[in-house]
C-alpha positions, 0 to 999 in steps of 0.5 A: 744862144746870144739874142740880138735884134738881128738874129732874134729867135722869137721863141727863145727868151733871154735868161735873166737872173734875179741878181741881174734884175736887181742890179740893172734896175738899181742902175736904172733907178740911179741913172734916171732920177726924175725921169726913169722911163727913158733909161729903162727903155735904153736898158731893156731894149737897147743895151741888154735886149731883154725886150724888143721895141714892141714888147716894151711898148706892150708892157708900157701900154699895160702899165698905163692902165694899171694903178701906180707909176708906169715905171714901177708897173713895167718893172713888175711886168719885166721882173715877173716875166723872167723870174716870177713873183720873186723877180718882180719883187727884186726888180722893184727893190732895185729900182726904188732903193737908191731913189728912196734914199736920195729923195729922203736926203733931198727932202731934208735939204729942201726943207732947210733951204727952200727959201734960197733962189738957187735951190728953187731954180735948180729944182725947176731945171731938173723938172725941165730936163726930166720932161725932155727925157720923156719926150725923147723916149716918146719920139724913139718909141714912135719910130715903130708906130710909123710902119702902121697908118692905123697906129699913127692915127690912134696915137695922133687922136690920143695926143690931140684929145689929151694934149690939145683938147685937155680931155681927161686921160681916163676918158681918152683911155676908155674910148681909145683902148677898145679902138686900138685893141680892135685895130690890133686884132684886125691887123693880125687877122689880115 
């Protein structure tokens, strides 16, 4: 049965092969060079519908607590969910293969031409574009939060603490994680 967001049956998970995991994450790794998370969101939630918006948010939230890059952690979670440990390995290989090759090539180019102004300006432009992609993905994910006043308050307090007050991320996570878990538990009990 084809699964869409409209006629989704919660107990029926899509069947995702290791081949599909590898090639979809390979494509994602190539598409989102410098800011992969928005492209992973589009691939997982919007295009392939392997995850719902809530499932993606849960995987991302868990990934932020784990050591390492968030996108790699999300990839491991998704690969493991559909094909076990083999799927996790295949998905990460797909995600990392081409960016690794590209980074090595860019490092060689940058080492040779780092003093050229156009090269420095190009890298600054790429960094700005990646920041914009991450902001756009965050705003898309926030659409689901609008339905819950408690979630909006927690998100707002977290943003203010990290973005405005410049408190360390680890402290904010240590304080807000129990609050958000308690709020989620309370909301499910109602």
